[in-house]
C-alpha positions as CSV (number, residue, x, y, z in Angstrom):
1,X,99.8,-9.2,3.7
2,X,100.5,-12.8,2.7
3,X,102.5,-13.1,-0.5
4,X,102.0,-16.1,-2.7
5,X,100.2,-17.4,-5.8
6,X,97.3,-19.5,-6.9
7,X,98.4,-22.9,-8.3
8,X,97.3,-23.3,-11.9
9,X,96.0,-19.8,-12.5
10,X,98.8,-18.6,-14.8
11,X,98.5,-21.8,-16.9
12,X,94.7,-21.4,-17.1
13,X,95.0,-17.8,-18.2
14,X,97.6,-18.7,-20.8
15,X,95.3,-21.3,-22.3
16,X,91.9,-19.7,-22.0
17,X,92.1,-15.9,-21.4
18,X,91.8,-14.9,-25.0
19,X,89.1,-17.3,-26.0
20,X,85.7,-15.7,-26.8
21,X,82.2,-17.2,-26.8
22,X,81.6,-15.1,-29.9
23,X,84.0,-17.3,-31.9
24,X,81.9,-20.3,-30.9
25,X,78.7,-18.5,-31.8
26,X,80.1,-17.4,-35.2
27,X,80.9,-21.0,-36.2
28,X,77.7,-22.4,-34.6
29,X,74.9,-23.6,-36.8
30,X,72.3,-22.9,-34.2
31,X,70.7,-19.6,-33.2
32,X,71.5,-18.0,-29.8
33,X,69.4,-16.0,-27.4
34,X,70.9,-12.6,-26.7
35,X,69.9,-10.5,-23.7
36,X,70.6,-6.9,-24.4
37,X,70.2,-3.7,-22.3
38,X,66.7,-2.1,-22.2
39,X,65.4,-5.6,-21.3
40,X,65.5,-6.7,-25.0
41,X,65.9,-10.3,-25.9
42,X,66.6,-11.4,-29.5
43,X,67.2,-14.7,-31.2
44,X,70.0,-14.4,-33.7
45,X,73.0,-15.9,-35.4
46,X,76.3,-14.0,-35.5
47,X,77.6,-13.3,-39.0
48,X,80.7,-11.3,-38.0
49,X,82.7,-10.9,-34.8
50,X,84.2,-7.4,-34.8
51,X,86.4,-5.9,-32.1
52,X,83.6,-3.8,-30.5
53,X,80.5,-5.0,-32.3
54,X,78.7,-8.0,-33.5
55,X,77.0,-8.3,-36.8
56,X,73.9,-10.4,-36.3
57,X,71.1,-11.8,-38.3
58,X,67.9,-12.1,-36.2
59,X,65.0,-14.5,-36.8
60,X,63.2,-12.0,-38.9
61,X,66.2,-11.9,-41.2
62,X,67.0,-8.3,-40.2
63,X,70.8,-7.6,-40.1
64,X,71.9,-5.5,-37.2
65,X,75.2,-4.2,-35.8
66,X,75.1,-4.8,-32.0
67,X,77.6,-3.0,-29.7
68,X,79.1,-5.7,-27.4
69,X,78.8,-3.3,-24.5
70,X,75.0,-3.5,-24.8
71,X,75.0,-7.3,-24.5
72,X,74.5,-8.7,-21.0
73,X,74.4,-12.5,-21.5
74,X,73.7,-15.2,-24.0
75,X,73.1,-18.9,-24.4
76,X,72.0,-21.4,-27.1
77,X,68.4,-20.9,-28.2
78,X,67.6,-24.5,-27.5
79,X,68.2,-23.8,-23.8
80,X,65.8,-20.8,-23.7
81,X,62.9,-22.5,-21.9
82,X,65.0,-24.0,-19.1
83,X,67.0,-20.8,-18.6
84,X,63.8,-18.7,-18.4
85,X,62.6,-20.8,-15.5
86,X,65.7,-20.1,-13.5
87,X,66.3,-16.4,-14.0
88,X,65.4,-14.2,-11.1
89,X,65.3,-10.4,-10.7
90,X,66.5,-8.1,-8.0
91,X,63.8,-5.5,-8.2
92,X,65.8,-2.8,-6.3
93,X,68.7,-3.0,-8.8
94,X,66.3,-3.0,-11.8
95,X,64.5,0.1,-10.4
96,X,67.8,2.0,-10.6
97,X,67.6,2.0,-14.4
98,X,71.3,1.5,-14.8
99,X,72.9,2.0,-18.2
100,X,75.8,0.1,-19.7
101,X,79.0,1.3,-18.1
102,X,81.2,2.6,-21.0
103,X,84.3,3.4,-19.0
104,X,86.1,0.2,-18.1
105,X,87.5,1.9,-15.0
106,X,84.0,2.4,-13.6
107,X,82.8,-1.1,-14.0
108,X,82.1,-3.6,-11.2
109,X,85.2,-5.8,-11.7
110,X,85.8,-9.3,-10.5
111,X,89.5,-10.3,-10.3
112,X,90.8,-13.4,-12.1
113,X,92.4,-14.6,-8.8
114,X,88.9,-14.4,-7.3
115,X,87.2,-16.3,-10.1
116,X,89.7,-19.1,-10.4
117,X,89.3,-20.7,-6.9
118,X,85.5,-20.2,-7.1
119,X,85.5,-22.1,-10.4
120,X,87.8,-24.9,-9.2
121,X,85.9,-25.3,-6.0
122,X,82.6,-25.4,-7.8
123,X,81.0,-22.9,-5.5
124,X,77.4,-21.8,-6.2
125,X,77.5,-18.1,-6.9
126,X,74.9,-15.4,-7.5
127,X,75.7,-12.9,-10.3
128,X,73.5,-9.8,-10.3
129,X,73.6,-7.8,-13.5
130,X,73.1,-4.1,-14.1
131,X,69.4,-4.5,-15.0
132,X,68.7,-6.7,-12.0
133,X,68.9,-10.2,-13.5
134,X,70.2,-12.8,-11.0
135,X,72.0,-15.7,-12.4
136,X,72.7,-18.5,-10.0
137,X,75.1,-21.3,-10.9
138,X,78.6,-22.7,-10.9
139,X,81.4,-21.0,-12.8
140,X,82.5,-23.3,-15.6
141,X,85.1,-21.0,-17.2
142,X,86.1,-17.4,-17.8
143,X,88.2,-15.3,-20.2
144,X,89.1,-11.7,-20.5
145,X,85.6,-10.5,-21.2
146,X,83.3,-13.3,-20.3
147,X,82.3,-15.7,-17.6
148,X,80.3,-18.9,-18.3
149,X,78.0,-20.2,-15.6
150,X,76.3,-23.6,-15.4
151,X,72.7,-23.3,-14.1
152,X,70.8,-25.9,-12.2
153,X,70.0,-28.6,-14.7
154,X,73.1,-28.0,-16.7
155,X,72.2,-25.1,-19.0
156,X,75.2,-22.8,-19.8
157,X,75.0,-19.0,-19.7
158,X,77.8,-16.8,-20.8
159,X,77.9,-13.4,-18.9
160,X,79.7,-10.5,-20.3
161,X,81.9,-9.2,-17.5
162,X,81.0,-5.5,-18.2
163,X,77.4,-6.3,-17.3
164,X,78.0,-7.4,-13.7
165,X,76.6,-5.3,-10.9
166,X,77.4,-7.7,-8.0
167,X,78.7,-11.2,-7.3
168,X,78.0,-13.0,-4.0
169,X,78.1,-16.6,-2.6
170,X,75.3,-18.3,-0.6
171,X,76.3,-16.5,2.6
172,X,76.0,-13.1,0.9
173,X,79.8,-12.5,0.8
174,X,80.8,-10.1,-1.9
175,X,83.4,-11.1,-4.4
176,X,83.8,-7.8,-6.4
177,X,87.2,-6.4,-6.7
178,X,86.4,-3.4,-4.5
179,X,85.7,-5.7,-1.6
180,X,88.3,-8.4,-2.3
181,X,91.2,-5.9,-2.6
182,X,91.2,-5.9,1.2
183,X,89.6,-9.2,2.1
184,X,91.6,-11.4,-0.3
185,X,89.5,-14.5,0.0
186,X,91.7,-16.2,-2.7
187,X,94.3,-16.5,0.0
188,X,92.0,-18.9,1.9
189,X,91.8,-21.3,-1.0
190,X,93.5,-24.6,-1.0
191,X,95.0,-23.5,-4.3
192,X,96.9,-20.6,-2.6
193,X,100.6,-21.3,-2.2
194,X,102.3,-18.8,0.2
195,X,105.8,-17.6,-0.8
196,X,108.7,-19.0,1.2
197,X,109.5,-16.6,4.1
198,X,112.7,-14.7,3.7
199,X,115.5,-14.9,6.2
């Protein structure tokens, strides 16, 4: 096992890890497109960002309390047409009828030390979500609960980390925590600084 650290990761987490897209949505004057489990898509504004829920006002003026765990991804409404053209579906995953994973310990985690080099190196990644959506793009930033991906053409999508089913690169290599615990691809990054050998 090689000991070391990723240059810049700690500084990045200190600055960005607690930032949430919901704070941006809350102060935004524009509506957002929210993709929710059960293949539901709504256009809404967020009127209150609670710890576990969002209070939203949809286009039909209906107020609703939305559990954050039911939300898969979101983006500005003005990007809806371009995003729709780029979303793909893994039919095998969709056919499983997977529900939101309520227990954090049972989710498909991606380690921060995995995300950071992928973001810095601007690698094209494929996120598959629990209901089968495939989001292809470059990681722009990430925080404790979210990952923002830039699609082809520049449209941003923010994925909720709890909605991830799989994460792979163009070669099909898996970057989920369960796989990377042993493979440790972050150690192959140019950002990885091995610790000085002892003795």
